[in-house]
C-alpha positions as CSV (number, residue, x, y, z in Angstrom):
1,M,149.6,54.9,383.7
2,K,152.4,55.3,381.1
3,F,152.3,53.9,377.4
4,D,154.9,51.9,378.0
5,E,153.4,49.8,380.6
6,L,150.9,49.2,378.7
7,F,152.3,46.0,377.2
8,E,152.1,44.1,380.4
9,H,148.7,44.9,381.1
10,R,147.7,43.8,378.1
11,S,144.1,41.8,379.2
12,L,143.1,45.2,381.1
13,V,143.8,47.2,377.9
14,A,141.6,44.3,375.8
15,S,139.1,44.8,378.6
16,K,138.8,48.8,378.1
17,L,138.9,48.9,374.7
18,K,136.4,46.0,374.1
19,D,133.9,48.5,376.5
20,C,134.8,51.4,374.2
21,I,134.2,49.9,370.9
22,R,130.8,48.4,372.0
23,D,129.7,51.6,373.9
24,M,130.2,53.8,370.5
25,G,129.0,51.3,368.6
26,Y,131.2,50.1,366.5
27,T,131.7,46.3,364.9
28,K,135.1,44.8,365.2
29,V,134.7,44.7,361.5
30,S,134.1,48.6,361.3
31,F,136.5,49.5,363.8
32,A,139.2,47.7,362.6
33,A,139.0,49.2,358.9
34,K,138.5,52.9,360.8
35,A,141.7,52.6,362.6
36,G,143.4,51.1,359.8
37,I,144.1,47.6,361.2
38,S,143.2,44.4,360.2
39,R,140.5,42.6,361.9
40,P,143.1,39.6,363.0
41,T,145.0,42.1,364.9
42,L,142.2,43.6,366.2
43,D,140.9,40.4,367.6
44,K,144.6,39.7,369.2
45,L,144.5,43.1,371.0
46,L,140.6,42.7,372.0
47,N,141.9,38.9,373.4
48,G,145.4,40.4,375.3
49,S,146.9,37.7,373.3
50,I,149.5,39.6,371.1
51,S,152.8,39.0,371.7
52,N,154.9,41.4,369.9
53,K,155.2,44.9,372.1
54,S,156.1,46.8,368.9
55,S,153.3,45.6,367.4
56,F,151.2,46.5,369.9
57,D,152.3,49.9,370.7
58,R,151.8,50.8,366.7
59,H,148.2,49.5,366.9
60,L,147.4,51.3,370.3
61,Q,148.5,54.3,369.1
62,K,146.4,54.4,366.2
63,I,143.1,53.4,367.9
64,L,144.0,56.2,370.9
65,Q,144.4,58.6,368.0
66,L,140.9,57.3,366.9
67,L,139.2,56.9,369.5
68,N,140.3,60.7,370.4
69,M,141.5,59.0,374.1
70,T,144.7,59.3,376.4
71,V,146.0,56.4,377.5
72,E,144.9,57.6,381.1
73,E,141.3,58.2,379.6
74,L,141.3,54.7,378.3
75,M,142.6,53.0,381.5
76,L,140.1,55.0,383.9
77,Y,137.2,54.0,380.6
78,H,134.0,52.7,382.8
79,S,131.5,51.2,380.3
80,L,128.1,53.0,379.9
81,P,125.0,51.2,381.7
82,P,123.1,48.8,379.2
83,K,119.8,50.4,378.1
84,P,117.1,49.1,379.8
85,A,115.0,46.7,378.0
86,T,111.4,47.4,376.6
87,A,109.0,44.9,377.3
88,T,107.0,43.9,374.3
89,V,103.4,41.5,374.8
90,Y,102.5,40.0,371.8
91,S,100.0,37.5,373.2
92,Q,96.3,38.2,375.3
93,N,97.8,37.1,378.1
94,A,99.2,40.6,379.1
95,P,99.0,42.1,382.6
96,M,95.7,43.6,383.9
97,D,97.1,47.2,383.8
98,H,98.7,46.5,380.7
99,E,97.7,49.5,377.7
100,M,98.7,49.2,373.7
101,S,100.3,52.4,372.3
102,D,98.1,53.9,369.5
103,T,100.0,52.7,366.9
104,A,99.9,49.1,368.3
105,K,95.9,49.7,368.4
106,K,95.6,50.5,364.9
107,Q,98.2,48.0,363.7
108,Y,96.4,45.2,365.6
109,D,92.6,46.2,364.1
110,L,94.4,46.5,360.4
111,L,95.4,43.1,361.2
112,L,91.8,41.8,362.4
113,D,90.4,43.3,359.6
114,I,92.8,41.1,357.1
115,I,91.9,38.4,358.9
116,D,88.2,39.0,358.5
117,L,88.9,39.5,354.6
118,C,90.7,36.5,354.2
119,A,87.5,34.3,356.1
120,I,85.3,36.0,353.6
121,Y,87.3,35.1,350.4
122,Y,89.0,31.8,351.5
């Protein structure tokens, strides 16, 4: 896809940009500042609602330069799979095969000691 054709595919470009920005760990504020564009303009780009082609082209060039990507790389970009969530157990209702880590055991024992001290003094 050519750079001149991207304006006609604003919603697709917006989706790809959102994925890139998220996967690289930027916030909208930090990304806009680093790219040298305003936050409202970035929002318009990411919503696909920017209506001025010259403004779209100018800001997209800044973004592509910051991301160090070509038009083809942007359009073929696939977001990274989400990181698996870690399970945390906060109660005595843990599964039978669940074991606390050594750090968690130490912290739990310390907490029990503090509770015992409170029971003595209060």
